[in-house]
KEVOVEX-905946 format. One record per residue (C-alpha): residue number from 1; chain; x, y, z. Coordinates in steps of 0.1 Angstrom, whole numbers, plus 5000, padded with zeros to 4 digits. Layout:
KEVOVEX-905946
NUM / A / X / Y / Z
...
//
This chain:
KEVOVEX-905946
1 / A / 0482 / 1968 / 1246
2 / A / 0461 / 1960 / 1215
3 / A / 0424 / 1952 / 1217
4 / A / 0411 / 1917 / 1209
5 / A / 0397 / 1932 / 1177
6 / A / 0430 / 1947 / 1167
7 / A / 0450 / 1915 / 1174
8 / A / 0424 / 1895 / 1154
9 / A / 0427 / 1918 / 1125
10 / A / 0465 / 1918 / 1126
11 / A / 0465 / 1880 / 1125
12 / A / 0442 / 1878 / 1096
13 / A / 0410 / 1867 / 1113
14 / A / 0380 / 1880 / 1094
15 / A / 0357 / 1900 / 1116
16 / A / 0331 / 1927 / 1112
17 / A / 0330 / 1959 / 1133
18 / A / 0293 / 1959 / 1139
19 / A / 0284 / 1948 / 1174
20 / A / 0320 / 1946 / 1185
21 / A / 0316 / 1973 / 1211
22 / A / 0308 / 1946 / 1236
23 / A / 0343 / 1931 / 1230
24 / A / 0365 / 1962 / 1232
25 / A / 0397 / 1967 / 1251
26 / A / 0394 / 1956 / 1287
27 / A / 0418 / 1955 / 1316
28 / A / 0431 / 1919 / 1316
29 / A / 0431 / 1903 / 1350
30 / A / 0464 / 1890 / 1362
31 / A / 0478 / 1872 / 1392
32 / A / 0514 / 1873 / 1406
33 / A / 0534 / 1844 / 1394
34 / A / 0554 / 1827 / 1421
35 / A / 0583 / 1802 / 1419
36 / A / 0559 / 1777 / 1433
37 / A / 0534 / 1782 / 1405
38 / A / 0562 / 1777 / 1379
39 / A / 0575 / 1746 / 1396
40 / A / 0540 / 1731 / 1400
41 / A / 0530 / 1737 / 1364
42 / A / 0563 / 1727 / 1349
43 / A / 0560 / 1694 / 1368
44 / A / 0531 / 1685 / 1345
45 / A / 0541 / 1663 / 1315
46 / A / 0537 / 1678 / 1281
47 / A / 0520 / 1658 / 1253
48 / A / 0522 / 1662 / 1215
49 / A / 0496 / 1684 / 1199
50 / A / 0480 / 1673 / 1167
51 / A / 0460 / 1691 / 1140
52 / A / 0432 / 1667 / 1151
53 / A / 0433 / 1682 / 1186
54 / A / 0427 / 1716 / 1172
55 / A / 0397 / 1704 / 1152
56 / A / 0382 / 1681 / 1179
57 / A / 0351 / 1702 / 1184
58 / A / 0340 / 1700 / 1148
59 / A / 0334 / 1725 / 1120
60 / A / 0326 / 1762 / 1126
61 / A / 0305 / 1780 / 1137
62 / A / 0309 / 1764 / 1171
63 / A / 0279 / 1763 / 1195
64 / A / 0282 / 1780 / 1229
65 / A / 0289 / 1746 / 1245
66 / A / 0317 / 1737 / 1220
67 / A / 0332 / 1772 / 1223
68 / A / 0334 / 1769 / 1261
69 / A / 0348 / 1734 / 1258
70 / A / 0375 / 1747 / 1234
71 / A / 0383 / 1775 / 1258
72 / A / 0387 / 1750 / 1287
73 / A / 0408 / 1727 / 1264
74 / A / 0431 / 1757 / 1256
75 / A / 0433 / 1766 / 1293
76 / A / 0442 / 1730 / 1302
77 / A / 0474 / 1730 / 1282
78 / A / 0487 / 1765 / 1280
79 / A / 0498 / 1773 / 1316
80 / A / 0521 / 1743 / 1319
81 / A / 0536 / 1751 / 1285
82 / A / 0544 / 1786 / 1296
83 / A / 0559 / 1773 / 1328
84 / A / 0581 / 1749 / 1310
85 / A / 0594 / 1777 / 1288
86 / A / 0602 / 1799 / 1319
87 / A / 0622 / 1771 / 1335
88 / A / 0640 / 1765 / 1302
89 / A / 0651 / 1801 / 1300
90 / A / 0662 / 1801 / 1336
91 / A / 0684 / 1771 / 1329
92 / A / 0706 / 1792 / 1306
93 / A / 0739 / 1806 / 1320
94 / A / 0731 / 1837 / 1341
95 / A / 0752 / 1860 / 1319
96 / A / 0730 / 1850 / 1289
97 / A / 0697 / 1854 / 1308
98 / A / 0710 / 1888 / 1320
99 / A / 0712 / 1900 / 1284
100 / A / 0684 / 1926 / 1280
101 / A / 0668 / 1909 / 1250
102 / A / 0668 / 1874 / 1265
103 / A / 0655 / 1888 / 1298
104 / A / 0627 / 1905 / 1280
105 / A / 0615 / 1872 / 1266
106 / A / 0617 / 1857 / 1301
107 / A / 0596 / 1885 / 1314
108 / A / 0571 / 1882 / 1285
109 / A / 0565 / 1845 / 1294
110 / A / 0560 / 1854 / 1331
111 / A / 0535 / 1881 / 1321
112 / A / 0515 / 1857 / 1299
113 / A / 0514 / 1831 / 1327
114 / A / 0501 / 1858 / 1350
115 / A / 0471 / 1864 / 1327
116 / A / 0462 / 1827 / 1327
117 / A / 0466 / 1820 / 1364
118 / A / 0432 / 1836 / 1374
119 / A / 0415 / 1809 / 1352
120 / A / 0439 / 1780 / 1360
121 / A / 0420 / 1766 / 1390
122 / A / 0385 / 1767 / 1375
123 / A / 0364 / 1761 / 1344
124 / A / 0352 / 1787 / 1320
125 / A / 0314 / 1784 / 1322
126 / A / 0299 / 1816 / 1308
127 / A / 0303 / 1836 / 1276
128 / A / 0314 / 1866 / 1296
129 / A / 0343 / 1846 / 1310
130 / A / 0351 / 1832 / 1276
131 / A / 0353 / 1867 / 1261
132 / A / 0377 / 1878 / 1289
133 / A / 0397 / 1846 / 1284
134 / A / 0399 / 1853 / 1246
135 / A / 0412 / 1888 / 1254
136 / A / 0440 / 1871 / 1274
137 / A / 0447 / 1849 / 1244
138 / A / 0449 / 1880 / 1222
139 / A / 0473 / 1896 / 1247
140 / A / 0495 / 1865 / 1246
141 / A / 0497 / 1864 / 1208
142 / A / 0506 / 1901 / 1207
143 / A / 0531 / 1899 / 1236
144 / A / 0551 / 1871 / 1219
145 / A / 0548 / 1884 / 1183
146 / A / 0585 / 1895 / 1183
147 / A / 0600 / 1866 / 1203
148 / A / 0621 / 1851 / 1175
149 / A / 0638 / 1884 / 1164
150 / A / 0644 / 1895 / 1200
151 / A / 0659 / 1861 / 1209
152 / A / 0680 / 1861 / 1177
153 / A / 0695 / 1895 / 1187
154 / A / 0700 / 1884 / 1223
155 / A / 0719 / 1853 / 1214
156 / A / 0740 / 1871 / 1188
157 / A / 0750 / 1897 / 1215
158 / A / 0758 / 1869 / 1240
159 / A / 0775 / 1845 / 1216
160 / A / 0808 / 1849 / 1235
161 / A / 0793 / 1832 / 1265
162 / A / 0774 / 1803 / 1250
163 / A / 0785 / 1778 / 1223
164 / A / 0768 / 1775 / 1190
165 / A / 0758 / 1739 / 1199
166 / A / 0741 / 1751 / 1231
167 / A / 0723 / 1779 / 1213
168 / A / 0710 / 1754 / 1186
169 / A / 0698 / 1729 / 1212
170 / A / 0680 / 1756 / 1232
171 / A / 0664 / 1774 / 1203
172 / A / 0654 / 1742 / 1186
173 / A / 0633 / 1732 / 1216
174 / A / 0622 / 1767 / 1226
175 / A / 0610 / 1778 / 1191
176 / A / 0592 / 1745 / 1184
177 / A / 0574 / 1749 / 1217
178 / A / 0565 / 1785 / 1208
179 / A / 0549 / 1773 / 1176
180 / A / 0524 / 1752 / 1197
181 / A / 0518 / 1779 / 1223
182 / A / 0510 / 1806 / 1197
183 / A / 0490 / 1782 / 1176
184 / A / 0467 / 1771 / 1204
185 / A / 0460 / 1807 / 1213
186 / A / 0454 / 1818 / 1177
187 / A / 0431 / 1788 / 1171
188 / A / 0408 / 1798 / 1200
189 / A / 0407 / 1834 / 1188
190 / A / 0397 / 1823 / 1153
191 / A / 0371 / 1799 / 1166
192 / A / 0357 / 1827 / 1189
193 / A / 0352 / 1851 / 1160
194 / A / 0335 / 1824 / 1139
195 / A / 0313 / 1810 / 1167
196 / A / 0275 / 1811 / 1169
197 / A / 0273 / 1833 / 1200
198 / A / 0297 / 1858 / 1185
199 / A / 0277 / 1860 / 1153
200 / A / 0245 / 1864 / 1173
201 / A / 0261 / 1892 / 1192
202 / A / 0268 / 1909 / 1158
203 / A / 0235 / 1899 / 1144
204 / A / 0255 / 1884 / 1116
205 / A / 0250 / 1857 / 1090
206 / A / 0265 / 1823 / 1101
207 / A / 0262 / 1809 / 1065
208 / A / 0296 / 1823 / 1055
209 / A / 0313 / 1803 / 1083
210 / A / 0293 / 1771 / 1076
211 / A / 0305 / 1773 / 1039
212 / A / 0341 / 1780 / 1049
213 / A / 0368 / 1754 / 1045
214 / A / 0384 / 1767 / 1077
215 / A / 0383 / 1753 / 1112
216 / A / 0399 / 1782 / 1131
217 / A / 0433 / 1788 / 1115
218 / A / 0433 / 1753 / 1098
219 / A / 0422 / 1752 / 1061
220 / A / 0408 / 1717 / 1054
221 / A / 0411 / 1723 / 1017
222 / A / 0445 / 1739 / 1015
223 / A / 0460 / 1739 / 0980
224 / A / 0498 / 1741 / 0984
225 / A / 0502 / 1751 / 0947
226 / A / 0483 / 1783 / 0954
227 / A / 0506 / 1792 / 0983
228 / A / 0536 / 1785 / 0961
229 / A / 0523 / 1812 / 0936
230 / A / 0516 / 1836 / 0964
231 / A / 0551 / 1832 / 0978
232 / A / 0566 / 1834 / 0943
233 / A / 0550 / 1868 / 0938
234 / A / 0562 / 1882 / 0971
235 / A / 0598 / 1869 / 0968
236 / A / 0599 / 1878 / 0931
237 / A / 0589 / 1914 / 0937
238 / A / 0616 / 1919 / 0964
239 / A / 0643 / 1903 / 0942
240 / A / 0633 / 1926 / 0914
241 / A / 0637 / 1955 / 0938
242 / A / 0671 / 1944 / 0951
243 / A / 0687 / 1927 / 0921
244 / A / 0667 / 1941 / 0892
245 / A / 0657 / 1905 / 0880
246 / A / 0634 / 1878 / 0892
247 / A / 0635 / 1841 / 0884
248 / A / 0604 / 1823 / 0873
249 / A / 0587 / 1791 / 0887
250 / A / 0572 / 1762 / 0868
251 / A / 0547 / 1742 / 0889
252 / A / 0544 / 1706 / 0879
253 / A / 0530 / 1674 / 0893
254 / A / 0496 / 1676 / 0909
255 / A / 0489 / 1713 / 0915
256 / A / 0452 / 1706 / 0924
257 / A / 0462 / 1685 / 0954
258 / A / 0448 / 1696 / 0987
259 / A / 0454 / 1688 / 1024
260 / A / 0442 / 1700 / 1057
261 / A / 0469 / 1722 / 1072
262 / A / 0478 / 1757 / 1085
263 / A / 0483 / 1782 / 1057
264 / A / 0505 / 1807 / 1076
265 / A / 0529 / 1779 / 1086
266 / A / 0533 / 1766 / 1051
267 / A / 0536 / 1801 / 1037
268 / A / 0564 / 1809 / 1061
269 / A / 0583 / 1777 / 1051
270 / A / 0578 / 1782 / 1014
271 / A / 0589 / 1819 / 1016
272 / A / 0621 / 1809 / 1034
273 / A / 0629 / 1781 / 1009
274 / A / 0621 / 1803 / 0978
275 / A / 0642 / 1832 / 0992
276 / A / 0672 / 1809 / 0994
277 / A / 0665 / 1794 / 0959
278 / A / 0659 / 1828 / 0943
279 / A / 0690 / 1844 / 0958
280 / A / 0712 / 1814 / 0948
281 / A / 0698 / 1814 / 0913
282 / A / 0703 / 1851 / 0907
283 / A / 0738 / 1852 / 0922
284 / A / 0748 / 1822 / 0901
285 / A / 0736 / 1842 / 0870
286 / A / 0710 / 1815 / 0862
287 / A / 0679 / 1836 / 0866
288 / A / 0667 / 1827 / 0831
289 / A / 0665 / 1790 / 0842
290 / A / 0631 / 1784 / 0857
291 / A / 0629 / 1770 / 0892
292 / A / 0609 / 1738 / 0891
293 / A / 0584 / 1731 / 0919
294 / A / 0568 / 1697 / 0920
295 / A / 0536 / 1690 / 0940
296 / A / 0534 / 1653 / 0948
297 / A / 0505 / 1639 / 0969
298 / A / 0516 / 1612 / 0992
299 / A / 0495 / 1580 / 0989
300 / A / 0486 / 1559 / 1019
301 / A / 0509 / 1530 / 1023
302 / A / 0497 / 1495 / 1013
303 / A / 0498 / 1484 / 1049
304 / A / 0477 / 1514 / 1060
305 / A / 0452 / 1510 / 1033
306 / A / 0447 / 1472 / 1038
307 / A / 0445 / 1477 / 1076
308 / A / 0419 / 1505 / 1073
309 / A / 0397 / 1484 / 1050
310 / A / 0399 / 1455 / 1074
311 / A / 0389 / 1476 / 1104
312 / A / 0351 / 1477 / 1107
313 / A / 0345 / 1500 / 1137
314 / A / 0356 / 1536 / 1140
315 / A / 0376 / 1530 / 1172
316 / A / 0395 / 1502 / 1154
317 / A / 0403 / 1526 / 1126
318 / A / 0416 / 1552 / 1150
319 / A / 0440 / 1525 / 1165
320 / A / 0451 / 1513 / 1131
321 / A / 0457 / 1549 / 1118
322 / A / 0480 / 1555 / 1148
323 / A / 0498 / 1522 / 1143
324 / A / 0504 / 1529 / 1106
325 / A / 0509 / 1567 / 1108
326 / A / 0528 / 1582 / 1080
327 / A / 0542 / 1610 / 1101
328 / A / 0543 / 1602 / 1138
329 / A / 0545 / 1633 / 1160
330 / A / 0568 / 1631 / 1189
331 / A / 0576 / 1654 / 1219
332 / A / 0609 / 1662 / 1202
333 / A / 0592 / 1675 / 1171
334 / A / 0572 / 1700 / 1192
335 / A / 0599 / 1711 / 1217
336 / A / 0583 / 1693 / 1245
337 / A / 0613 / 1672 / 1256
338 / A / 0621 / 1701 / 1280
339 / A / 0655 / 1690 / 1294
340 / A / 0653 / 1719 / 1319
341 / A / 0624 / 1702 / 1336
342 / A / 0639 / 1667 / 1338
343 / A / 0631 / 1654 / 1303
344 / A / 0598 / 1644 / 1287
345 / A / 0604 / 1618 / 1261
346 / A / 0571 / 1601 / 1258
347 / A / 0562 / 1598 / 1221
348 / A / 0524 / 1602 / 1225
349 / A / 0500 / 1604 / 1196
350 / A / 0468 / 1622 / 1204
351 / A / 0435 / 1614 / 1187
352 / A / 0401 / 1628 / 1184
353 / A / 0367 / 1612 / 1177
354 / A / 0359 / 1638 / 1151
355 / A / 0389 / 1629 / 1130
356 / A / 0385 / 1598 / 1107
357 / A / 0413 / 1578 / 1090
358 / A / 0426 / 1588 / 1056
359 / A / 0403 / 1566 / 1035
360 / A / 0396 / 1591 / 1006
361 / A / 0422 / 1618 / 1011
362 / A / 0459 / 1620 / 1008
363 / A / 0479 / 1618 / 1041
364 / A / 0501 / 1646 / 1029
365 / A / 0519 / 1663 / 1001
366 / A / 0556 / 1665 / 0992
367 / A / 0569 / 1697 / 0975
368 / A / 0602 / 1696 / 0957
369 / A / 0619 / 1729 / 0948
370 / A / 0647 / 1724 / 0923
371 / A / 0670 / 1752 / 0912
372 / A / 0702 / 1758 / 0892
373 / A / 0718 / 1781 / 0918
374 / A / 0751 / 1763 / 0920
375 / A / 0743 / 1741 / 0950
376 / A / 0757 / 1743 / 0986
377 / A / 0794 / 1739 / 0994
378 / A / 0802 / 1709 / 1016
379 / A / 0814 / 1731 / 1045
380 / A / 0781 / 1751 / 1045
381 / A / 0759 / 1721 / 1040
382 / A / 0770 / 1706 / 1073
383 / A / 0759 / 1738 / 1091
384 / A / 0725 / 1744 / 1074
385 / A / 0704 / 1735 / 1105
386 / A / 0724 / 1756 / 1130
387 / A / 0705 / 1786 / 1144
388 / A / 0726 / 1816 / 1137
389 / A / 0745 / 1801 / 1107
390 / A / 0744 / 1825 / 1079
391 / A / 0761 / 1833 / 1046
392 / A / 0760 / 1870 / 1054
393 / A / 0793 / 1884 / 1067
394 / A / 0800 / 1896 / 1102
395 / A / 0797 / 1933 / 1093
396 / A / 0762 / 1928 / 1079
397 / A / 0751 / 1909 / 1110
398 / A / 0765 / 1936 / 1133
399 / A / 0747 / 1962 / 1113
400 / A / 0714 / 1944 / 1117
401 / A / 0717 / 1939 / 1154
402 / A / 0731 / 1973 / 1163
403 / A / 0711 / 1996 / 1141
404 / A / 0680 / 1975 / 1135
405 / A / 0685 / 1981 / 1098
406 / A / 0658 / 1965 / 1076
407 / A / 0664 / 1960 / 1039
408 / A / 0637 / 1952 / 1013
409 / A / 0645 / 1915 / 1016
410 / A / 0640 / 1916 / 1054
411 / A / 0603 / 1925 / 1050
412 / A / 0594 / 1890 / 1038
413 / A / 0607 / 1873 / 1069
414 / A / 0575 / 1880 / 1088
415 / A / 0543 / 1859 / 1089
416 / A / 0543 / 1829 / 1111
417 / A / 0579 / 1835 / 1120
418 / A / 0569 / 1863 / 1142
419 / A / 0564 / 1894 / 1121
420 / A / 0599 / 1907 / 1124
421 / A / 0631 / 1908 / 1104
422 / A / 0652 / 1876 / 1105
423 / A / 0668 / 1878 / 1070
424 / A / 0705 / 1872 / 1072
425 / A / 0704 / 1861 / 1108
426 / A / 0706 / 1824 / 1100
427 / A / 0672 / 1814 / 1114
428 / A / 0652 / 1808 / 1082
429 / A / 0660 / 1771 / 1074
430 / A / 0661 / 1757 / 1110
431 / A / 0629 / 1775 / 1119
432 / A / 0612 / 1764 / 1086
433 / A / 0621 / 1728 / 1094
434 / A / 0606 / 1733 / 1129
435 / A / 0573 / 1744 / 1114
436 / A / 0574 / 1714 / 1089
437 / A / 0583 / 1688 / 1116
438 / A / 0558 / 1701 / 1141
439 / A / 0530 / 1681 / 1126
440 / A / 0550 / 1651 / 1113
441 / A / 0564 / 1666 / 1081
442 / A / 0600 / 1676 / 1074
443 / A / 0626 / 1692 / 1051
444 / A / 0654 / 1674 / 1033
445 / A / 0681 / 1691 / 1012
446 / A / 0701 / 1675 / 0985
447 / A / 0728 / 1696 / 0969
448 / A / 0748 / 1690 / 0938
449 / A / 0777 / 1713 / 0944
450 / A / 0785 / 1734 / 0913
451 / A / 0750 / 1727 / 0898
452 / A / 0720 / 1732 / 0920
453 / A / 0699 / 1722 / 0949
454 / A / 0668 / 1701 / 0955
455 / A / 0648 / 1708 / 0986
456 / A / 0620 / 1684 / 0997
457 / A / 0592 / 1698 / 1019
458 / A / 0569 / 1671 / 1032
459 / A / 0536 / 1680 / 1048
460 / A / 0512 / 1658 / 1068
461 / A / 0476 / 1667 / 1069
462 / A / 0449 / 1661 / 1095
463 / A / 0429 / 1636 / 1076
464 / A / 0391 / 1638 / 1069
465 / A / 0372 / 1660 / 1093
466 / A / 0336 / 1650 / 1099
//
């Protein structure tokens, strides 16, 4: 098991080693998970999570009180989410759950729930308890870091016993739910390391956190154009290694536009989209034609703007913002419908008093990626969003699942997707859409067969954070 410090470093959280001896590797307390625990927790309804929820305790560094409040907020929602996932896995056909890879994921969820049960019936009231709880969060993140790749291998091995439609329905819900579970844990870990009590323990300077644009893992001044360039370099270098050439990108529109969002999510989506675009462009022999990426800030609608100006009080503005929301977040978007637990269709929209309506900032950004890669054939276009649909042949898939072979292009399938190889397994586009839709965005594909493809990635930000 990795220490809290190691998991934080692995996930990109900036920490200093001085003073961290007090937060070394500890034995994580667990409690046996019973069927009654799972049934009781899974009976609790799930509600959509918003970026506003993750920012609800304000900018970092958090005070001791706010850090403890965030820990209890995290504790209030994670156990039931894990229980729902366990029930969902158990609802699969027995021969599928018996697959060693699928069964491993089931056992991982049971283990993670066992680390939270000791805290489930009480409040976290001291910094010592918060540190132990944060170590449990680090263990959860590490335990589930390989979930997607392991599930992909498991379902490929069991594909004779479950239909492609059933696999897509299960994975669409399960992997969307996993996004939220992992994000909630990572958010608390990041807020822990940037908190006032943690900096006091290190005798560190809190000024760097006060000047930061981050709230946990959320960048409130995220510039999508910068991420496009980062992903271009990564994908370009790998293409050069494999194909000997690399296409170029022209960024047009409003490259200075910023939103509040999660960089690692957007980076994963952009990497997947650019991988497809670069590969198609090169294989069509059009690598000398630049791929055009347009950054287009989304203005507030006229109705939203007029209503916000008319609303005098802050509480009225919150109500108006929800009524005129650009990207409404539903339980379906976040994998919280949970058919295995009887359905949960309530399309709640959460709000926070620290998040104000979008008066002076864009509600989101649309990114268009246009290439001359020949487009997508009609028969393939209909299968784009199926988990496991791939343009790689059967022999290549079998080679990946049997030998664990990783090529150069596989390396760039990590990041938010789970840190493991998914290239060629047909998970890139549907998983990318899940990340985009989780907070009210989306992906749309328009193909001109024989010419090229336009992909539209819409992102919805959190608004203005006070």
